[in-house]
C-alpha positions in Angstrom: 142.0 201.1 88.9 145.2 201.7 86.9 147.1 202.9 89.9 146.1 199.7 91.8 147.4 197.6 88.9 150.6 199.5 88.9 150.9 199.0 92.6 150.4 195.3 92.3 152.8 195.1 89.4 155.4 197.0 91.3 155.0 194.6 94.3 155.2 191.6 92.0 158.4 193.0 90.5 160.0 193.5 94.0 159.1 189.9 94.9 160.6 188.5 91.7 163.7 190.7 92.1 164.1 189.5 95.7 163.7 185.9 94.7 166.3 186.3 91.9 168.8 188.0 94.3 168.2 185.1 96.8 168.8 182.5 94.2 171.9 184.3 93.0 173.3 184.4 96.6 172.5 180.7 97.1 174.2 179.7 93.8 177.2 181.8 94.8 177.5 180.2 98.2 177.2 176.7 96.7 179.8 177.6 94.1 182.2 178.9 96.7 181.6 175.7 98.8 182.2 173.4 95.9 185.3 175.3 94.8 186.7 175.2 98.4 185.8 171.5 98.6 187.5 170.7 95.3 190.6 172.6 96.5 190.7 170.5 99.6 190.6 167.2 97.7 194.0 165.5 97.1 194.4 163.6 93.9 196.7 160.5 94.1 197.7 158.1 91.4 198.5 154.4 91.5 200.6 153.0 88.7 199.4 149.9 86.9 201.2 148.1 84.1 199.7 147.0 80.8 199.8 143.2 80.9 199.7 140.5 78.3 198.0 137.2 79.2 194.8 135.2 79.5 191.6 137.2 79.9 188.1 135.7 80.0 185.2 137.4 78.3 181.8 137.6 80.0 178.5 139.4 80.8 178.9 141.7 83.8 176.1 142.6 86.2 176.0 144.3 89.6 174.5 142.8 92.7 174.9 142.3 96.4 175.7 139.5 98.7 172.9 137.4 100.3 174.0 135.0 103.1 171.7 132.2 104.1 171.0 131.3 107.7 171.2 128.1 109.7 169.7 127.2 113.1 171.8 125.4 115.7 169.5 123.1 117.7 170.2 121.1 120.8 169.7 117.6 119.4 171.3 115.6 122.2 168.7 113.1 123.7 169.8 113.2 127.3 167.3 110.6 128.3 169.1 108.1 126.0 172.3 108.4 128.1 170.8 106.1 130.7 171.6 102.4 130.1 168.8 99.9 130.1 168.8 97.2 132.9 171.1 94.3 131.8 170.2 91.6 134.4 169.1 89.2 131.6 172.5 89.5 130.0 174.2 88.5 133.3 171.9 85.5 133.6 172.5 84.4 130.0 176.3 84.4 130.6 176.4 83.2 134.2 176.7 79.4 133.5 179.4 79.7 130.9 182.8 78.2 131.7 185.7 79.5 129.7 188.5 77.5 131.4 191.2 75.8 129.2 189.1 75.5 126.0 190.7 72.7 124.0 193.9 73.1 126.0 194.5 76.4 124.3 193.8 78.8 127.2 196.9 79.8 129.1 196.9 79.7 132.9 195.7 83.0 134.5 193.4 83.7 131.5 189.7 84.6 131.5 188.5 82.5 134.5 190.6 79.4 134.7 187.5 77.7 136.2 184.2 78.4 137.7 183.1 81.1 135.2 185.3 84.2 135.8 183.8 86.0 132.9 180.3 86.6 134.4 182.1 88.6 137.2 183.6 90.8 134.5 180.2 91.4 132.9 178.6 92.1 136.3 181.1 94.7 137.2 180.8 96.4 133.8 177.1 96.4 133.6 176.6 97.5 137.2 178.9 100.4 136.6 177.0 101.5 133.5 173.5 101.4 135.1 171.6 104.7 136.0 174.3 107.0 134.7 172.3 110.3 134.7 170.5 110.2 138.0 168.3 113.0 136.8 164.9 111.2 136.7 162.6 111.8 133.8 163.2 115.6 133.4 166.2 115.9 131.2 167.0 119.6 130.6 169.7 122.2 131.3 169.3 125.6 132.8 171.1 128.6 131.2 173.3 130.4 133.8 174.9 132.9 131.4 174.5 133.9 127.7 178.0 134.1 126.2 177.2 135.5 122.7 175.3 138.3 121.1 173.8 139.2 117.7 176.5 140.2 115.2 179.2 138.2 116.9 181.6 136.0 114.8 181.8 132.5 116.3 183.8 129.4 115.4 182.9 125.8 116.0 183.8 125.1 119.6 183.1 128.6 121.0 180.9 128.7 124.1 177.3 129.9 123.4 175.8 129.4 126.8 177.1 128.6 130.3 174.8 126.2 132.1 174.2 125.7 135.8 176.4 123.1 137.2 173.5 121.4 139.0 171.9 120.8 135.6 174.3 118.0 134.8 174.6 116.5 138.3 177.9 114.7 137.7 176.7 113.2 134.4 179.8 114.3 132.5 182.2 112.7 135.0 180.2 109.5 135.2 180.0 109.1 131.4 183.7 109.6 131.1 184.4 107.2 134.0 182.3 104.5 132.3 184.2 104.9 129.1 187.6 104.5 130.9 186.3 101.4 132.8 184.9 99.8 129.7 188.2 100.4 127.8 190.2 98.9 130.6 188.0 95.8 130.8 188.3 95.4 127.0 192.1 95.7 127.1 192.2 93.1 129.9 190.1 90.8 127.8 192.4 91.3 124.7 195.4 90.6 126.9 193.9 87.1 127.7 194.0 86.1 124.0 196.9 83.8 123.1 199.5 85.9 121.4 200.8 83.0 119.4 197.4 82.3 117.8 196.9 85.9 117.0 200.3 85.9 115.3 199.4 82.7 113.4 196.1 84.2 112.2 197.7 87.4 111.1 200.5 85.6 109.3 198.1 83.3 107.6 195.7 86.0 106.4 198.5 88.4 105.3 200.3 85.6 103.5 197.1 84.6 101.7 196.3 88.2 100.8 199.8 89.0 99.5 200.0 85.7 97.7 196.7 86.4 95.8 198.0 89.9 95.0 201.6 89.0 94.1 201.0 88.7 90.4 199.1 92.0 90.2 201.8 93.7 92.4 204.6 92.4 90.2 202.8 93.5 87.0 202.1 97.0 88.4 205.8 97.4 89.5 207.1 96.5 86.1 204.5 98.6 84.3 205.5 101.6 86.5 209.1 101.2 85.7 208.4 100.8 81.9 206.2 103.9 82.0 209.0 105.9 83.6 211.3 104.8 80.8 208.8 105.7 78.1 208.1 109.1 79.6 211.8 109.9 79.8 212.2 108.8 76.3 209.4 111.1 75.1 210.9 114.0 77.1 214.3 113.4 75.5 212.8 113.3 72.1 210.9 116.5 72.7 214.0 118.2 74.1 216.0 117.2 71.0 213.3 118.4 68.7 213.1 121.7 70.5 216.9 122.1 70.2 216.8 121.4 66.5 214.0 124.0 66.0 215.9 126.7 67.9 219.1 125.9 66.0 217.3 126.2 62.6 215.6 129.5 63.7 219.0 130.8 64.9 220.6 130.0 61.6 217.8 131.8 59.7 218.0 134.9 61.9 221.8 134.9 61.7 221.6 135.1 57.9 219.0 137.9 58.1 221.2 139.7 60.6 224.2 139.5 58.3 222.1 140.8 55.4 220.8 143.7 57.5 224.4 144.6 58.5 225.4 144.7 54.8 222.4 146.9 54.0 223.3 149.2 56.9 226.9 149.4 55.6 225.6 150.3 52.1 223.2 152.9 53.5 226.0 154.4 55.7 228.3 154.6 52.7 225.7 156.3 50.6 224.9 158.8 53.4 228.6 159.6 53.9 229.1 160.2 50.2 226.1 162.4 49.7 226.9 166.1 49.1 225.7 168.4 51.8 224.2 170.6 49.1 221.9 167.7 48.1 219.5 168.2 51.1 216.8 165.9 49.7 219.3 163.1 49.0 221.0 163.5 52.4 217.6 163.3 54.2 216.6 160.3 52.1 219.8 158.4 52.9 219.7 159.5 56.6 216.2 158.1 57.1 217.2 154.9 55.1 220.3 154.5 57.4 218.2 155.0 60.5 215.7 152.3 59.3 218.5 149.9 58.5 220.1 150.5 61.9 216.7 149.7 63.6 216.3 146.6 61.6 219.8 145.4 62.4 219.4 146.2 66.1 216.1 144.2 66.2 217.6 141.2 64.4 220.6 141.3 66.7 218.3 141.2 69.8 216.4 138.3 68.3 219.7 136.6 67.5 220.8 137.0 71.1 217.5 135.6 72.4 217.7 132.6 70.2 221.3 131.9 71.2 220.1 131.9 74.8 217.2 129.6 73.8 219.6 127.2 72.0 221.9 127.2 75.1 218.9 126.4 77.4 217.6 123.7 74.9 221.0 122.1 74.9 221.0 121.9 78.8 217.5 120.4 78.6 218.7 117.7 76.2 221.6 116.9 78.5 219.3 116.7 81.5 216.7 114.6 79.6 219.5 112.3 78.5 220.7 111.8 82.1 217.2 111.1 83.3 216.7 108.6 80.5 219.9 106.8 81.4 218.9 106.8 85.1 215.4 105.2 84.5 217.0 102.5 82.3 219.2 101.6 85.2 216.2 101.7 87.6 214.3 99.4 85.2 217.0 96.8 85.3 217.4 96.7 89.1 213.6 97.1 89.6 212.8 94.0 87.6 215.1 92.0 89.8 213.6 93.4 93.0 210.0 92.8 91.7 210.8 89.2 90.9 212.4 88.7 94.3 209.3 90.2 96.0 207.0 88.0 93.9 208.9 84.8 94.8 208.8 85.7 98.6 205.0 86.4 98.4 204.3 83.1 96.7 206.6 81.2 99.2 204.8 82.7 102.2 201.4 81.8 100.6 202.4 78.2 100.1 203.7 77.8 103.6 200.8 79.6 105.5 199.4 76.4 107.2 198.6 77.7 110.7 195.0 78.4 111.4 192.9 79.4 114.4 191.4 76.6 116.4 187.5 76.7 116.2 187.4 76.2 120.0 188.3 79.9 120.3 184.7 80.8 119.1 183.4 81.2 122.7 186.3 83.6 123.5 185.6 85.6 120.4 181.9 85.8 121.4 182.9 87.2 124.8 185.2 89.7 123.1 182.3 90.9 120.9 180.1 91.4 123.9 182.7 93.4 125.7 183.4 95.5 122.5 179.7 96.3 122.3 179.7 97.6 125.9 182.7 99.8 125.2 181.2 101.0 122.0 178.0 102.0 123.7 179.7 103.9 126.5 181.9 105.7 124.1 179.1 106.7 121.9 177.2 108.1 124.9 180.3 110.1 125.9 180.9 111.4 122.4 177.3 112.3 122.0 177.4 114.3 125.2 180.8 115.9 124.6 179.8 117.0 121.1 177.3 119.5 122.7 178.6 120.2 126.2 182.1 120.7 127.5 182.5 121.4 131.2 179.7 123.9 131.9 179.4 125.3 128.4 177.2 124.5 125.4 179.3 125.3 122.3 178.8 126.2 118.7 178.5 123.5 116.0 179.1 126.0 113.1 181.3 128.8 112.0 179.6 132.1 111.3 178.0 135.4 112.4 175.2 135.1 114.9 171.9 136.7 113.7 169.7 135.6 116.6 170.2 134.5 120.2 167.2 132.4 121.2 167.6 131.9 124.9 168.1 134.0 128.0 169.5 133.5 131.5 167.2 131.1 133.4 165.8 129.4 130.3 165.8 125.6 129.9 167.6 123.7 127.2 166.0 120.4 126.2 166.2 118.2 123.2 165.2 120.1 120.1 165.7 123.6 121.6 166.9 126.2 119.1 170.1 127.8 120.6 171.2 130.4 118.0 170.7 131.4 114.4 173.8 132.1 112.3 174.7 133.2 108.8 175.5 130.0 106.8 178.8 130.7 105.1 178.3 127.7 102.9 175.3 129.5 101.4 176.7 132.8 100.2 175.0 133.8 97.0 174.3 136.8 94.7 171.3 137.4 92.4 171.2 139.6 89.4 168.7 140.2 86.6 170.0 139.2 83.1 168.5 140.2 79.8 167.4 137.4 77.5 170.0 138.3 74.8 172.8 137.7 77.4 171.5 134.2 78.5 172.8 132.3 75.5 175.9 131.1 77.3 174.5 131.1 80.9 173.1 127.9 82.3 173.0 126.0 85.6 176.6 125.2 86.5 178.1 128.0 84.5 181.2 129.7 86.0 181.2 133.3 87.1 183.9 135.7 88.4 183.0 138.3 91.1 184.8 141.5 91.9 183.6 143.2 95.1 183.8 146.9 95.7 185.6 146.2 99.0 188.2 144.0 97.3 188.7 145.5 93.8 191.8 143.6 92.9 190.6 140.2 94.0 188.5 137.7 92.0 186.0 135.4 93.8 184.8 132.3 92.0 181.1 131.3 91.8 178.8 128.9 90.0 175.3 129.4 88.7 172.9 127.5 90.9 169.5 128.9 90.1 167.8 130.5 87.1 164.2 131.8 87.5 161.4 131.6 85.0 161.3 134.4 82.4 159.6 137.7 83.3 158.9 140.8 81.3 159.5 144.4 82.3 157.4 147.5 81.3 159.3 147.8 78.0 158.6 144.2 77.0 162.2 143.0 77.6 162.4 139.4 78.7 164.5 139.0 81.9 165.8 136.2 84.1 166.9 136.3 87.7 170.2 134.4 87.9 171.6 133.3 91.3 175.2 132.3 91.8 176.7 130.6 94.8 180.2 131.6 95.8 182.9 129.0 96.3 186.2 128.9 98.2 187.1 131.2 101.1 184.2 133.6 101.7 185.1 134.5 105.3 185.7 138.2 104.3 182.2 138.7 102.9 179.3 140.3 104.7 175.6 140.6 104.1 174.8 143.3 101.5 178.3 143.7 100.1 178.1 145.0 96.5 180.1 143.7 93.5 180.1 142.9 89.8 179.3 139.4 88.6 180.9 138.4 85.3 179.4 135.3 83.7 182.0 133.5 81.6 180.5 133.3 78.1 183.5 132.3 75.9 186.9 130.8 76.1 189.8 132.8 77.5 192.3 134.3 75.0 195.7 135.8 75.1 195.5 139.6 74.9 196.6 143.0 76.3 194.6 144.1 79.4 194.6 146.7 82.2 192.6 147.3 85.3 189.0 148.5 84.5 189.4 151.2 87.2 192.2 152.8 85.0 189.7 153.4 82.1 187.9 156.7 81.9 184.8 156.9 79.7 183.8 160.2 78.2 181.3 160.8 75.3 181.4 157.0 74.5 185.2 157.1 74.1 187.7 155.4 76.4 190.8 157.1 77.9 193.6 156.4 80.3 195.9 158.7 82.2 199.6 158.4 81.6 202.7 160.6 82.2 204.4 162.3 79.3 208.1 162.8 78.9 208.1 165.8 81.2 206.2 163.8 83.9 202.9 165.6 83.4 199.7 163.6 83.7 197.8 163.5 80.4 194.8 161.6 78.9 195.4 159.1 76.1 192.6 157.7 74.0 192.4 153.9 73.7 190.1 151.3 72.3 188.8 148.6 74.7 187.2 145.2 74.3 185.7 142.6 76.7 186.1 142.5 80.4 186.2 139.8 83.1 184.9 142.2 85.8 188.3 143.4 87.0 190.5 143.7 83.9 189.5 145.0 80.5 191.0 144.2 77.1 193.1 146.8 75.3 192.5 146.7 71.6 194.5 149.7 70.5 196.5 152.6 72.0 198.8 150.8 74.5 201.6 148.3 74.5 202.7 145.6 76.9 204.6 147.2 79.8 203.2 150.7 79.4 202.3 152.4 82.7 198.8 153.8 83.2 197.6 155.8 86.2 194.6 154.9 88.4 193.2 158.1 90.0 191.9 158.4 93.5 190.7 161.4 95.3 191.1 161.8 99.1 
């Protein structure tokens, strides 16, 4: 019994030993692989400068893009392209005589006698009848599918090529009808008496300008006076700014002269301190260095203020010239405005010509012809908005997610052609804790930084906030949806990024790229180069972030260079 136990124990020991050896070998192989992989990686650095400017605080959450879809349907009612019978119209107009109405119709006009106008209507209406010639079955047959799922299309791209027999000359006939209707309308307009058109135009424009003359004159004078006032304010501000710079320059000059005197005193004390007095020498040396630094700083400020004073003087001169110019413009503008006002009133008082009421029948004819042209044009535009040549084209820009028809299928009114991503409905949804919802509401602004475009900010607006929900830990949460604005053509379904909800006003502060910050043990670091050019870590304190940049509270100064690490 004991020997059997020993045998089993020995076997167990061998199994455990073998397992341990196997694990050791596996760990060794993994370590060698990792070490080799790490050696093969190349570390590169991109330099980024510490900036000072406006940064917006916010709550940042991660999410992904969700693009809505839209269906393009074939909404053209082809049966409506046929024109109804118009025989009754011909009969109603057949007895009308438009010859020499009131002596105002010139010879060779619309039917000098015997009712020439009915012939015009007959030709137009006969040419507009039975345009489709396709019976009651209005549909198209797909000859070729020109797009596929995932394809980017733009408005006007061909979706399907249709069989030529499907249209049976409809396109050509519709276009011909439009051209004929337009030619007939132009001929009708040409029969109108030019002198009476001119008289009406002169009368109406004279009345309109006469009624508006006072308002026009007041507006012109007010605009000139506003220009004078604005230039006066600009001159006053320029002079105030110059005075402020001059006062500051005077103060800094006094301070600079005082600093030079202190530097001279410190230098004198340093030069007259015995070399044996080490403590005194060090004291005066440090004092001299401090005085030199102060003098240099004040000298630099003095130079900057001198430049500012020079620029302010130029601004005053320019503002003075502008003010003088607008005063001259006011003087001449008042004369011109008065002259224009007098001419408007004179034209108003002398606008005595009017249209003769006997032209009413001609105007009625013109209205009828205009309606015919409008109808033929609408039919052509309706057709050409869906079909060009033998192709049915896209009505939207976007990426196709579904092709609904195949070769041989019929297209009729209401047919779904394709389904596309709706680039006007690009949204992202994230879950936000109740404590972060204080400054988030419908219409709130948000900035988005996508992983694919780390240095570009996209703008969005909160468009939906769900009802509150509770997670397993009892936290109250809200699903917040934002809709992107502006150019979203570079975005694709599922792209990930960080949404930063703007929760307080922007402020002027130091900031760097978030990617430059390394977080270790709840502390923040950046990588910089030391004096020897070596890459070292430097601890900093950070504040709020807008999703791309992060505030630097302590540890860096404006213009410092930090390194953004990448591994290839």
